[in-house]
N, C-alpha and C positions, 0 to 999 in steps of 0.2 A: 272438124269438130272443135268447138272452143275448149281451151284448157280448163280443167276444173278450178273452181274458185278456191283461193287459199282459205285454210281454216280460220274461223273467227278467233280473235284473241281471247284468252280466258278472262272471265269477269274479274275485275280487281277485288281484292279483299278489303273490307271496311271494318271499322270498329276494332274490338278486341282480337278478331281473327287475323288482323294485319300485323299484330305484335308477335314476335318470336318469343314465346314464353313456355315454361314447362307445364303450366296448369292455369286454370282460372277458378276463382272462388267467389261466392257471393257474400257480402258483408252488409251489416246494418248501417255503418257509418264510414264513408270514404275518407274522413279525416282521422278517425281513430284506428281503423283497419284491424279491429280485433277479430280473430278467427273463432268460428264455432268449434267446439271440441272435436266433432266428427271430421270437419275439414282439416283441422290441425293434425289429427292422427293420420289422415289420408296422405297429406303432403309429406309428413315425416316418415311414416312407417310403410306405406304402400309405394308411393313414388320415390321415396328416399331422397328427397331434395336436400341439398346442402345450403348452408348459410350463404346468402348473396345471390342465389339463383332467381331468375326473373319469373314472376307470376303476374296474373291480371286480377285485380279486385274490381268487382262490379256490384251495383246495388239492385240490379234486376229491373230498374225503371229507366234505363238508357244511359246512366252515368257510369263511368269506369275510369280507372287510372292504372298505369304501370306501377308495379311494386316489387319488392324482393322478399324472399323467405328468410326468416331469421332463425327460429327454433320452434319446436312444437308448443312450448309454453309461452311464446312471445307473439305480439302482434306483428303484422307485416310492416316493412319499411316502405314509405312512399318513394317512388323512383321517377315521378313525373307528375304533371298537373292532371286534375280531373278533366275528363273529356266527356262530351255528350253525343250520343248517336241518335239520330232522329228515329222515331217509331216508324216501322214499315207502313206504307200507305198504298193501297187500302189494306187493312188487316185481313188475313186469310183465316177462315173459320172452318173447322171440320168437326162434325158430330159423328159418333159411332156408338153402336150397341155392343156392350161387352160380351165376350164369349168365354168359354171355360178355360181354366188353367191360368197360366201367366201371360197369355196373349194380350190382355188389356194393357199390362205394363209395357210390353213390346211395342204396341201401337202408340202409346203416349211417348215413349222414348224416341221412336223414329219420326213421329210427327214433329216433335220438338227439334230434333236434329235438322230436319228439312226446312224449318223456319216458319211453321204454322204458328199463328199468333194467339189463337183462341181455340181450345179443345172443349167439346161438350160431350159428356157421357149421357147416353140416351136409354130410355126404356121403350119397348114397342110391344105390340100385341103378340108377336112371335118370338119375343126374347126367351132364350133358354136360361140365361143367368138373370136372376132377380136380385137387385141390390136395393134394400129398403132399410130404414131406421139406422141402427148402430152399424150394421154391416155396410151400408152405403157410406156413412161418415168415415169408417175405417178405411174402406177402399179408396175414397177420394183423397184422404190424407196420404195414403201410400202412392197414389198416382201423382200427386203434387210433388212428393219427394223424388219420384222418378223423373219428372219434368225438370226439376231444379238441377239434378245431377246431369241430365242430358244437355241442358242449356249451358252448364259450365263446361262440359266436355266439348261441345261444338262452338264455344266462344261466343255465345249470344249475350248482348248487352241487356236485352229485354227478356224477362221471364214470360212464358206463355200464360195466359189466363186459362184456368180449368174450372168448368162449372158442371153440375150434375146433382142428382140424376133427374133428367127432365124428359117429358114426352115431346113429340114433334111440335105440338102447339106451343108448349112452353119455350122451346128453342126458337121458334119463329117469333114469338112475342119478345123474347130477350134481344133478338137481333134487329127488330124493326127500327127503322124502315128498310134496312138492308134485306133484300129478298133471299129466301132460303130455297135451294134446289135439292131434290132428292136424287141420289145415284140410282139409276134404273137401267138394266140392260136394254139395248136397242135405241136409247135416246141419243140425241145429238151431243157431241162432245162439248165440254165447257169452253167458253170464250173469255176474253178479258173482263167482261162485265160480271161474270160469275165469281163471287168471292166467298160464298158460304155453301157448303155441301153437307148433307147428312147421309150416312151410309147405314143401310139396314142390317138386320141379323142374317144368319145363315139361311133362313127360310124365306128371306125377302120381306118386303113391306106387305102388310095386310092391305087388301083393297080399300078399306076405309081410311087408311093413312095416306094414300097417294094424293088425295086432294088437299092435304094439310099445307103443303108448301106451294111456292109460286111457280114451280116448274120442275123439270127433270133433266138430268144430264147423264150421258153414257161415259164409261171409263174404258172402252175398248170392245173388241169383238168376242171376248170370252166371258164365262161366268166365273167371277173371282171369289175366293174365300173372303169372309167379312173383313178380316184384318188386312188382307192384301188390297181390298177395295179402298179401305180407309187410307192406307199408305199411298195408293195410286192417286186418290183425290187430292191429298195434301201435296204430293209432288207436282201434279199438273197445275194446281192453282198457284203454288209458289213460283213455278217456272214461268207461268203466264204473267204474274204480277211483276216478277223481277226482270222480264224481258229476255229470258233464256230461250224461250220458244215463242213462236207466233202462230196464229191460226193459219190454215192453208189459204193461200191467195194473198197473203200480206207480205210475201217476200221472205228471204232468209233471215234467221234470228241473228 
C-alpha cells in the first residue's frame, strides 16, 4: 500500500490578514487616518489598545496600510505605505431569503467572514419575513453595518456589496450576464463555473420560481435550514474559487 500523501501546505495569508495587528478599521482617507467615533471607542475601551499598538486601516475598496493606535481622540499613525489587494476574481455571490429573529445578521456576518463578495437579500413567494419600505431600508442599513464589522474582524481589504430587497428575477437581472443558480435538494453540486447561488426560504422555492434562474445546484444530501444552506453555498463557492477544494475527478486540492 502506498504511503499517504503528505498534507497540503496551508494557503498563505494575503493582504491585511498577513499583518500581525490587534485590529482592523475602515477609514475614509488612508492619508488622514481619522477614526469614526464608534471605531475609536471600540479600540480604546473594548480592545483596550495602548498607544503604539499595530492596527490595519483599510478603505473597503482594496487599499490598506499598516498603522498604529494613538488615542481615542486622535487619528491613527501611518506605519507603512498604502498597499492594494486585487479584488477576488471571479466574485462570489450569494442571495438569501431572510428568516425570523437575528438569523439574517448571522448569515451576513458569516458570509462576509468566508469571503463572499456580493450578498443579495431576497423576497420569494414563500417568504415568512417580509421586508418592505422603511422596514427594508432599516434592515439593510443594519446588515451593511454587520458586514462592515465582520469584514474588519476577518481582515478583508474589500467590503462586500449588499443589495436588496429583490425577487429572483431582479437578482438575475442585476447579475447578468453571470448565470444565477438556485440551491435545490437533489441537484448536482456546484462546480468552478458556478459563482452565484440563491438560497430559498424554509419552505423552499415556489414551483413558479424554479424557472427564473439558469440552473440548480445541490448543497449535500440533507435538507438544510435556510441559514445553514446560505452559509454552505458561500463556503463551497469561495473554496472552489480559491482553489481550496476541487470537484471529484480533478485530483487533490
